[in-house]
N, C-alpha and C positions, 0 to 999 in steps of 0.2 A: 417467505423469503424469495426474492427474485433470484434467478439463476442466469448466468452468462456463459455462453458456449465460446470457447477459445478456438484459435485457428488450428489447433491440433486435435480438435474434436472433443476435448475434455471440458467439463463444466466446473464453474466456481460460483460461490455465493456472491451476490453483488454488493452486499454490505458486510463489512468486517470489523474486527477489533484490533487496534494497534497498541503496542506496548512501548513505543518510543517515549523516553523520559520518565517511565514509571520506575520508581526505586526498586532495587532488587528485593527488599524485604516485603514489598507490596505486590510484586508481579504474579507470583503463584496464585494468590488469592484473587487478584483481579482477573486473571485468565479463567479461573474456575467460575467466578461469578458471571463473567461474560458468557461462557458456555451455558451456564444455568439460565441466563436471560434469553438464550436462543441464538447467540452468535455461533457460526460454524467456520468462519474464516478468521484465523488468528495470524497476525503479522508481527514478526520480530526481525532481528538482524544481528550478525556477529558483533558489530561495533556497539550495539546497545548494551552488551554485557549482561543480558538477562535471558539468554537462551535456556540456561539450566532451569531457571525458575519458571519460564514459560512451559517447558516440558513437565515440570512438577504439577502445574495447574491442569495441564491436559491429562496426565495420568490419573490425577484425583477424580476428574470428571468422568473418565472412562471407568475407573474402579467402582464409582458409585452408581454406574449405570445411567448417567445422564445422556451419554452419547457413545457411539462406537468410533473407533479410529477412522473407519471408512466414511463416516459422516462429516469428518473434519477436513478442513483445507488449510494446511499449515505452510506459512511462507517464512523464509529467512533469506539472508543476503550476504554477498561477498563484498568485503570492504576493499579499499584501494590497495592496501598493503598486500593483499592476497591476489591481486588482479594479474595473474600470470598462469600459464598452463599448468605447471607443476603445483604451485601453491593452491590453485583452485581445487584440484583433486583432493589435496590434504584437508582443505578447509571444509569441503562438503562432508568428508568422513568425520571430521571433528564435530560439525554441527549435528550430524546423525547421532554420534556417541553422546554428546552433551545433552541433547534433548531426549535421548533414549527412544529414537524413532527408527523404524525399518525403511522408511522412505520420507521424502519431503515433497509436498504437493506442488510448491512453486519456489524456485530458487532464482534470485535476481542478482545481476551485477549492479551493485549499489550506487556507484558513481561512474561518470564517463571518463575516468582517468586510468592511467596504467596500461598494461597490455591486455586490453579488453578483448582483442581477437584471440589471443592465446587462451585467456580464461574461458571464452565462449566455446572453444573446442572441447574443453574439459566439461563444461555444462552439457554440451550435446552428447558427449560420451556417457555422462551420468544419467542423462535422460534415456539413452538407448539401453542402459543396464537396468533401469527401473529404480535406481536410487532416488531419482528426481522425476516427477511426473510431468511438470511443465517448467519452462525456463523463460527468463525475460531480462529486461534491463530496467534501470531506474535513473531518473534525472537526465535522460538523453533528450536533447532538443530534437525537433522534428527533422532537421537537416541531418543530424547524426543518426537518427533512427532510420532514415531512408538509406543512408550509406551502409548502415549495418545490415539492413534487410537485403540490399542488392549485392553485397559482397560476401554473404554467408549462405551456405546451402540450406540451413535451417533458420527460419526467421523467428524473432522473439514472439512469444505469446502475449506478453505484457510489457508496457512501459509505465512504470509508476512515477508520476510527476505531481508537482503542486497544482491543484485545481481548487479554487474557491471563488466566492463572489467578486473579490478584487482582481483575480487573475483567472479568467474563465476559460482560457485556452480554446476558443472557438475555432480558430484556423488550425491549430494543432490537432484538434479532434478530426477535422476533415482529412488531414494528411494521414493520420493513423487509420482512419476508416478505409482510405484508399489502399493502404498497404496491409490491411487486415491485422493490425496490432491493437490489442485492447488497452485503453487507457485506464489506469487505476489512480485514484486521487489520494495523495497524502495532504495533510493539513487542510481538510475541507472547511474548517472553521478559522483558518489563518491564525490559529492560536489566539484568537480574540483581538488581533491587531486592528487598529483604526476603529475601535469601539464596535466591532462587528455585532456583538450580541445585543446591542441597544440601537442598532441601525433602524431608523424609522420606517424605511421601505420594507425591510424583512419583518419587522415587528408587526406592521399593519397587515401584511399578508398572513402571518401566523395567527393573528387574532381572528381572522375570518374562519379559521378551521379549529380554533382552540389548540393551536400547536405553538411550540417554542421556535425561536429563530433557528436553533440547531436542527430541529426537525424539518423546517422549511428548506434549509440548505441541503440536507441529505436527500429529501424528496426530489429536489431540483436535480441533483446528480443522478438519482435513479431514473428520472424521466429522460435524461440525456443519454442513458445507456452507459454511464461511467461507473466503474467499481469504486467504492469509497471506503475509507477506514476512519472509524471514530474511536476516540480514546477517553476513558474516565476510570477512576478508581472507585467511584461511587456506584453501587448497584442500582440505585434509583435512576441515576443518569444513564446508565447502560440500557435500562429498560425503556427510558424515554427515547433514546436515540434509535432504538430498533423499532419503535412503535410508529412507523411512517408509511405503512402499507394500507392504511384505511382512509386515505384522502388523496386527491390529485390536484396539482396546480393547473390553473387555466392558462390559456395563451396570454391573457392579460397579465397574469402573475409572472409568467416567464419573461414577458417584455419588460416589466418593471425590474426584475432581477438583472436582465441584460444591461440595463442602464447603469448598473453599479460597476461595470467592468472597467478597471483602470489599465488593463493589459500589462501589468508589471507585477513582479513577485512581491509578496508581502515580506519576504525575507532577504533574498540575495540572488544575484545572477551567477550561474555556474561558470560562465565564460569570463567574468570580470577578473582581471589580474590579481587584485587583492584577495578575492575569494579563492582563486586557485592556489595562491600562496598559503592561505589559511589551511586549506585541505592538505597541502603538502606538509606543512608544519605539524598538523595533527597526525598525519600518517607517521612522521618521524617520531613524534612523541609516543605514539602507540607502540612503536617498535622497540622503544627503550625498556 
C-alpha cells in the first residue's frame, strides 16, 4: 500500500474504503471484509448514519487479530447542521462515542456551508488534545481552500473532493500542491455515470494489463499522488480494487485518460443556487 505524508507530518494510506450509501445492515460486514482484504483507511461521516456499524466492523477486525487500531486510519466528517464552534465539539465527542474510538485519525468539515471558521477552531482544539490526529475540509473549491489556508493559523491537511476521469481537477491539484493541502478523491468511479465502466479508452488500457476499468482509474489516481476512496459490499470487488500496485500506467496511457476530462462534475456544482438550496433543505430535514 502506498503511503502519503500530510502537511502535519503524519501519514495515511493512499487507497481507502468508503461506506457512503452502504446500508446500515451491510456496513459492519463490509468494513470487516475491507480490512480483511487489506484496506487500512476507512471513511465514513455523521450524515451517512452508519458510524455505529463502521465502528462494529473495525472492532471485529481488531478482536480477530486482523489489524491493530494503530494500523488503521479512520475518517469521519462534520455535516452542515453541526458546522459551528459549539456543535462541532459535541459532534466530535459523539462520533468518538458512537464508533467506540479513543481518537479519530482524520476529521473533516463535510461541506463548505455554515460557520466553517467556528467549526475549524473546534477541530484545531480537538487536534491539539489528541482526540483527532489530522483535520481537513471536504468539497471546498480551490478558491475557498486558499482563503481557508490564508485566514487560519492551522491549514487543512486534506481537501476531499470529487475526482474522476470526467472531472480530473488538474488545475485544482496544482493549487492544492502550492498550498500543501492533500487532495483526497471521492467518487473516483463517478458512480458509473456516462457509462464509465464500459468506456472504450479505459477498457482498452485495462486490457493491456489484464485489469478492470476500476483498477485503471485507481492506478491513475495513485500515480497522480491523490488519495482515493473505493466502495463495494462485495469482497471480491474489494480485493480487485486494492490489487493495483503490480502495474504502472505509461505516459501514453495517462495522455489518453487526460483526453476524457470534461472539467465538470458528474453530479452537481456546490455553488449552484439550486444545489445550495437542496443542501439547506436537507439540513433542515435532518434537524427535525
